[in-house]
C-alpha positions as semicolon CSV with decimal commas, in nm:
position;residue;x (nm);y (nm);z (nm)
1;M;12,105;11,808;11,275
2;L;11,745;11,909;11,217
3;S;11,463;11,710;11,375
4;V;11,112;11,764;11,241
5;F;10,812;11,723;11,471
6;L;10,481;11,609;11,324
7;P;10,158;11,487;11,486
8;I;10,102;11,128;11,376
9;G;9,816;11,100;11,128
10;W;9,796;11,475;11,067
11;P;9,625;11,606;10,864
12;N;9,533;11,252;10,759
13;P;9,730;10,927;10,755
14;K;9,829;10,942;10,386
15;K;9,939;11,306;10,399
16;F;10,127;11,244;10,724
17;A;10,339;10,973;10,562
18;K;10,408;11,200;10,266
19;L;10,513;11,491;10,488
20;C;10,754;11,262;10,674
21;K;10,908;11,155;10,344
22;I;10,936;11,516;10,225
23;A;11,101;11,614;10,554
24;V;11,368;11,345;10,523
25;E;11,427;11,420;10,154
26;N;11,488;11,786;10,242
27;G;11,737;11,732;10,520
28;A;11,566;11,618;10,840
29;G;11,800;11,385;11,025
30;A;11,534;11,261;11,267
31;L;11,157;11,272;11,307
32;E;10,982;11,342;11,634
33;L;10,632;11,201;11,615
34;G;10,355;11,297;11,855
35;I;10,041;11,098;11,929
36;P;9,745;11,342;11,916
37;Y;9,589;11,405;12,254
38;S;9,298;11,622;12,370
39;D;9,490;11,789;12,656
40;P;9,850;11,839;12,540
41;V;9,980;12,047;12,828
42;A;10,320;12,122;12,672
43;D;10,187;12,228;12,333
44;G;10,085;12,569;12,200
45;P;9,790;12,666;11,981
46;V;9,935;12,547;11,649
47;L;9,997;12,191;11,767
48;Q;9,676;12,188;11,971
49;A;9,483;12,270;11,653
50;A;9,668;12,001;11,459
51;Y;9,590;11,745;11,729
52;R;9,221;11,840;11,717
53;E;9,226;11,804;11,338
54;A;9,384;11,460;11,361
55;L;9,142;11,348;11,631
56;A;8,850;11,466;11,417
57;E;8,989;11,241;11,141
58;G;8,964;10,944;11,377
59;S;9,312;10,939;11,528
60;S;9,365;10,682;11,802
61;T;9,665;10,519;11,963
62;A;9,615;10,209;11,749
63;R;9,605;10,416;11,430
64;C;9,911;10,610;11,542
65;L;10,105;10,287;11,585
66;E;10,005;10,207;11,228
67;G;10,122;10,556;11,131
68;I;10,465;10,486;11,279
69;E;10,481;10,162;11,081
70;S;10,396;10,354;10,763
71;V;10,716;10,561;10,791
72;A;10,944;10,307;10,960
73;G;11,123;10,250;10,629
74;L;11,265;10,603;10,631
75;D;11,633;10,597;10,718
76;V;11,611;10,824;11,023
77;P;11,531;10,772;11,393
78;L;11,163;10,794;11,484
79;N;11,141;10,957;11,827
80;L;10,799;10,915;11,986
81;L;10,632;11,174;12,210
82;V;10,319;11,069;12,395
83;Y;10,133;11,188;12,704
84;A;10,110;10,958;13,005
85;N;9,735;10,893;12,995
86;L;9,766;10,739;12,650
87;V;10,043;10,507;12,766
88;H;9,836;10,380;13,057
89;A;9,506;10,368;12,868
90;R;9,632;10,146;12,587
91;R;9,403;9,843;12,627
92;G;9,455;9,868;13,001
93;L;9,816;9,762;12,956
94;A;10,095;9,857;13,191
95;P;10,362;10,079;13,033
96;G;10,546;9,769;12,916
97;G;10,265;9,678;12,678
98;F;10,262;10,018;12,514
99;C;10,641;10,029;12,489
100;D;10,652;9,686;12,326
101;E;10,395;9,797;12,069
102;A;10,581;10,121;11,998
103;K;10,908;9,936;11,945
104;K;10,742;9,682;11,717
105;A;10,591;9,966;11,511
106;G;10,936;10,117;11,453
107;A;10,989;10,380;11,722
108;H;11,346;10,439;11,837
109;S;11,288;10,636;12,157
110;L;11,012;10,747;12,392
111;L;10,947;11,080;12,565
112;V;10,651;11,116;12,802
113;P;10,676;11,483;12,902
114;D;10,423;11,477;13,186
115;V;10,596;11,202;13,386
116;P;10,838;11,369;13,631
117;L;11,168;11,232;13,750
118;E;11,020;11,114;14,081
119;E;10,762;10,895;13,904
120;C;10,955;10,769;13,602
121;G;11,091;10,440;13,737
122;E;10,827;10,201;13,599
123;L;10,808;10,380;13,264
124;R;11,185;10,394;13,225
125;E;11,219;10,024;13,302
126;A;10,946;9,937;13,052
127;T;11,106;10,157;12,788
128;L;11,445;9,992;12,826
129;N;11,299;9,640;12,841
130;A;11,125;9,707;12,509
131;G;11,451;9,814;12,347
132;L;11,358;10,181;12,324
133;Q;11,578;10,472;12,427
134;Y;11,447;10,669;12,724
135;V;11,423;11,048;12,678
136;S;11,353;11,315;12,942
137;L;11,248;11,679;12,925
138;V;11,422;11,970;13,099
139;G;11,374;12,345;13,073
140;P;11,521;12,684;13,157
141;L;11,402;12,665;13,520
142;T;11,545;12,318;13,583
143;S;11,811;12,348;13,852
144;R;12,158;12,224;13,769
145;E;12,135;11,963;14,045
146;R;11,805;11,832;13,911
147;L;11,936;11,845;13,555
148;G;12,219;11,614;13,655
149;R;11,979;11,366;13,817
150;I;11,750;11,366;13,514
151;A;12,046;11,320;13,279
152;R;12,148;11,005;13,464
153;T;11,811;10,845;13,379
154;V;11,845;10,915;13,007
155;T;11,960;10,649;12,762
156;G;11,863;10,844;12,449
157;Y;11,886;11,222;12,459
158;L;11,791;11,512;12,683
159;Y;11,508;11,714;12,534
160;V;11,571;12,076;12,630
161;A;11,278;12,316;12,612
162;G;11,466;12,627;12,505
163;V;11,199;12,860;12,644
164;Q;10,977;12,837;12,950
165;G;10,619;12,770;12,848
166;I;10,459;12,592;12,556
167;T;10,562;12,497;12,204
168;G;10,548;12,759;11,933
169;N;10,663;13,036;12,168
170;A;10,820;13,302;11,946
171;Q;11,133;13,360;12,153
172;D;11,497;13,277;12,095
173;P;11,593;12,965;12,288
174;G;11,796;13,018;12,604
175;L;12,149;12,896;12,545
176;D;12,254;12,875;12,912
177;I;12,033;12,570;12,973
178;V;12,154;12,420;12,645
179;R;12,519;12,452;12,753
180;S;12,439;12,312;13,098
181;A;12,262;12,015;12,940
182;V;12,553;11,958;12,702
183;A;12,785;11,947;13,004
184;T;12,604;11,632;13,126
185;E;12,761;11,452;12,828
186;R;12,424;11,330;12,707
187;P;12,307;11,411;12,353
188;V;12,093;11,725;12,367
189;Y;11,798;11,805;12,140
190;V;11,648;12,153;12,171
191;G;11,290;12,245;12,088
192;F;11,006;12,489;12,171
193;G;10,981;12,798;11,951
194;I;11,258;12,727;11,701
195;R;11,152;12,850;11,359
196;T;11,454;12,999;11,179
197;R;11,787;12,875;11,049
198;A;11,963;13,128;11,271
199;Q;11,803;12,972;11,579
200;V;11,899;12,624;11,458
201;E;12,259;12,737;11,416
202;A;12,258;12,901;11,760
203;V;12,157;12,586;11,947
204;L;12,388;12,365;11,742
205;G;12,666;12,615;11,807
206;A;12,600;12,579;12,181
207;G;12,671;12,209;12,152
208;A;12,327;12,058;12,090
209;A;12,307;11,751;11,870
210;S;11,977;11,856;11,715
211;A;11,726;12,138;11,686
212;I;11,360;12,033;11,681
213;V;11,111;12,234;11,475
214;G;10,739;12,161;11,496
215;S;10,490;12,448;11,508
216;A;10,655;12,653;11,231
217;L;10,641;12,355;10,995
218;V;10,290;12,247;11,094
219;E;10,175;12,600;11,010
220;V;10,270;12,537;10,645
221;G;10,209;12,162;10,638
222;H;9,901;12,182;10,418
223;D;10,125;12,317;10,139
224;E;10,371;12,038;10,060
225;K;10,604;12,250;9,846
226;R;10,626;12,524;10,104
227;F;10,679;12,265;10,376
228;G;10,965;12,107;10,184
229;R;11,130;12,443;10,116
230;M;11,111;12,536;10,485
231;V;11,263;12,205;10,594
232;A;11,548;12,253;10,347
233;E;11,608;12,608;10,470
234;L;11,608;12,502;10,835
235;A;11,846;12,216;10,753
236;G;12,084;12,459;10,584
237;R;12,046;12,321;10,236
């Protein structure tokens, strides 16, 4: 299955909703939606630029929740990615308040990539209490012992960064960590640097449930026809 990552509200709220619709029409089986943030430590230059563009258009957490609502009618899971500061800054609410709002808007799961295993208890509890699936991030340098502990916290899927570093990295994803993650018997989604159908097939062949593509699609997102063609190609249509 192909998952398409898009920054919420990018390049503007109307175009964002249209790109989501185009992605689903061309074979995306899930959407991963990121709330724009000024210091996205896991993201490379393409997504950083898209976040800046969205923020310049007036993006905020409140508007992003509206953006989720605008695409909640699409018949695919909406998997939310947000950095920890935005969760805690939302009207001064504890994580439970943000999670409740995200669920109400239409999100299916939540990944907060900068909250480590040792500090995830409150967030995980809030996520589950809101009815969201809890997602965690692992990477090529995650030890097998730690991978197992992280997998036991997950109620949604394990997000595997296929390369060490930031998104958009033009390397083939490492399949050893994918196979190790699959062995935990949790659904595995693989992202970071995937931009070709061959790479999608490689991670799916290693047992992953989904390949996530973001930067490569955001690069062409201002051209709707080209965006749709790339989604279809990545989805194997």
